[in-house]
C-alpha positions, -999 to 999 in steps of 0.1 A, spaced: 39 -94 171 26 -68 145 47 -37 141 16 -20 125 -19 -29 135 -51 -14 122 -81 -22 144 -115 -15 129 -102 16 112 -128 38 96 -123 72 78 -152 95 68 -147 126 48 -168 158 48 -204 151 37 -205 117 55 -185 100 27 -171 67 42 -137 62 25 -126 33 48 -151 11 66 -139 -11 95 -105 -23 82 -84 -45 105 -49 -55 93 -15 -61 107 21 -64 94 51 -78 113 89 -70 109 103 -88 79 69 -92 63 54 -77 32 17 -70 32 0 -61 -1 -31 -40 -4 -50 -42 -37 -80 -26 -53 -92 -2 -79 -89 36 -76 -113 49 -49 -113 18 -28 -95 34 2 -59 23 -3 -43 57 -2 -66 68 26 -52 40 48 -17 51 38 -23 86 50 -42 75 81 -12 56 94 9 87 101 -20 112 105 -17 128 71 -54 131 65 -72 164 61 -86 180 92 -121 174 79 -117 136 81 -133 117 109 -113 87 121 -127 57 140 -109 26 154 -72 27 161 -38 27 144 -12 10 166 24 15 157 46 -8 178 17 -10 203 13 28 206 -19 45 192 -9 70 166 -40 91 173 -32 93 209 3 107 203 12 144 210 23 163 179 59 163 192 58 125 196 42 122 161 70 142 145 96 120 162 78 89 148 73 101 112 102 90 91 122 76 120 99 47 129 76 47 98 79 63 64 60 65 32 70 62 -5 44 85 -19 26 79 -52 40 99 -81 77 107 -74 78 137 -98 51 155 -78 64 144 -44 100 157 -49 109 194 -47 117 205 -82 141 233 -71 162 214 -46 188 187 -54 179 152 -45 208 150 -21 195 180 -1 160 165 1 173 132 14 196 149 39 168 171 53 150 144 75 184 131 87 194 166 99 160 171 115 158 138 133 194 136 142 205 172 151 240 161 162 247 148 127 270 172 108 262 182 72 293 163 60 281 131 77 246 136 63 260 139 28 280 107 33 248 90 44 230 103 13 256 88 -9 253 55 8 215 55 5 217 63 -32 241 34 -37 218 12 -17 190 18 -41 212 14 -72 221 50 -80 257 65 -81 264 88 -51 273 116 -75 236 118 -85 230 136 -52 238 169 -70 211 163 -96 176 177 -96 144 156 -101 139 167 -137 174 152 -146 163 117 -136 142 91 -153 110 79 -138 126 48 -124 155 68 -109 131 92 -92 113 63 -77 146 50 -63 152 84 -49 118 82 -31 128 49 -16 162 63 -5 143 92 11 120 68 29 150 49 43 169 80 54 162 77 91 163 39 92 126 33 98 112 -1 108 81 3 87 78 15 51 45 21 32 49 21 -6 19 37 -23 18 25 -59 56 27 -62 56 13 -98 29 36 -113 38 48 -148 70 27 -149 78 3 -178 78 -34 -170 116 -37 -167 120 -8 -143 89 -20 -124 106 -53 -118 138 -36 -107 119 -14 -81 100 -44 -68 132 -65 -65 148 -36 -47 120 -33 -22 120 -71 -16 157 -71 -10 155 -43 15 129 -62 35 151 -92 35 184 -74 43 171 -48 68 142 -67 84 117 -40 75 79 -43 76 66 -33 42 31 -24 31 29 -24 -6 -2 -8 -22 -11 -15 -58 -40 -21 -81 -20 -49 -98 -28 -82 -80 -2 -100 -102 26 -78 -88 14 -83 -52 10 -121 -58 47 -125 -66 61 -99 -42 41 -101 -9 36 -126 18 0 -117 24 -26 -97 4 -57 -78 14 -81 -70 -14 -102 -39 -8 -135 -28 -24 -157 2 -15 -136 9 16 -136 -26 31 -114 -56 29 -132 -83 9 -105 -110 9 -73 -116 28 -48 -144 27 -14 -157 15 -5 -137 -17 0 -165 -41 -31 -184 -29 -53 -153 -33 -40 -148 -68 -44 -184 -79 -75 -194 -60 -96 -163 -52 -126 -168 -29 -142 -135 -37 -154 -127 -73 -137 -92 -71 -103 -107 -63 -108 -132 -91 -116 -103 -115 -84 -84 -104 -63 -116 -110 -80 -122 -143 -71 -87 -155 -35 -98 -157 -35 -131 -177 -5 -154 -175 11 -165 -208 8 -202 -214 -21 -207 -189 -51 -221 -208 -75 -207 -182 -68 -172 -195 -70 -180 -232 -107 -173 -236 -113 -153 -204 -133 -121 -208 -111 -90 -205 -119 -66 -177 -148 -61 -153 -180 -44 -163 -192 -13 -145 -174 11 -121 -169 10 -83 -198 26 -64 -196 62 -50 -186 58 -13 -214 82 -3 -241 62 -21 -233 25 -16 -258 -1 -28 -276 -23 -1 -262 -57 7 -229 -66 -8 -215 -34 -24 -200 -56 -52 -232 -73 -62 -242 -49 -91 -210 -59 -109 -207 -94 -97 -209 -122 -124 -221 -148 -98 -244 -127 -76 -276 -143 -63 -308 -126 -51 -298 -124 -14 -265 -106 -23 -285 -74 -28 -299 -74 8 -278 -96 31 -251 -81 53 -217 -96 43 -189 -97 68 -153 -108 65 -151 -143 78 -126 -171 78 -131 -195 49 -99 -215 52 -68 -216 74 -53 -181 73 -79 -169 47 -108 -145 51 -134 -134 26 -166 -113 26 -188 -132 1 -219 -154 6 -203 -179 -19 -168 -177 -4 -169 -213 8 -166 -224 -28 -134 -220 -47 -138 -196 -76 
């Protein structure tokens, strides 16, 4: 059974700008779901929609079920109890997410003291030390401030903060942004280990399909607010059924693979503005294999193989 289930989720901002259009996804305990796509495709909007962190001007359709309970049907008191205790978020950009004038220990202890009022300050401080050690930092770093930590260390603090109240679901929004390759690998290994050891459900959001292909169980690729391909992570990376997924995979060539030796670098053009989407398939102006009917036909996400879905007229053929 899915711990988090999105059912036909849509999010529209002021001015009738559709940021997310009919997304249906689910993730179960102990599973890692990857969400991939370029900037502006709706990944972070989904992140904020899960715990009702969207601006008041946003209009939400569909439903977000957390352990079977609709998040948008919760009272504010119930929502406060759920945030961080049942589901938490590792926000994008640790330096901007942490309070610059508070020690990291105090910031990690805050949700513990709020959600567990019977916990003493001393007990909370002990838990903070354990959490820091769990993410590979010495407990003594609790006295430090964000500017005293490296980028990778700050990202580990964000993960410790997300785990503070023992949630069952963690959403990591671009947790490896601006990190070097070695630190990126350490952070991803840490997240994978936590899923295995604690049985968490993890939603990992990234633009890097190669990272998701080696870290996640399943991957959903988004474009222009919709899921255009979904399936087992390694299969989507190696055998994409949508041209956009193939372009994302090709942007991260693998050393020694002759298929990438003469592959063109990058994808021409830019994603469409959500408020002015082209008719037909929204990817067709950039698609290298588009045919005439792609510019007019409605393309829906359909099953193209066992456990795989794609939204492409040519999806029945391997790319």
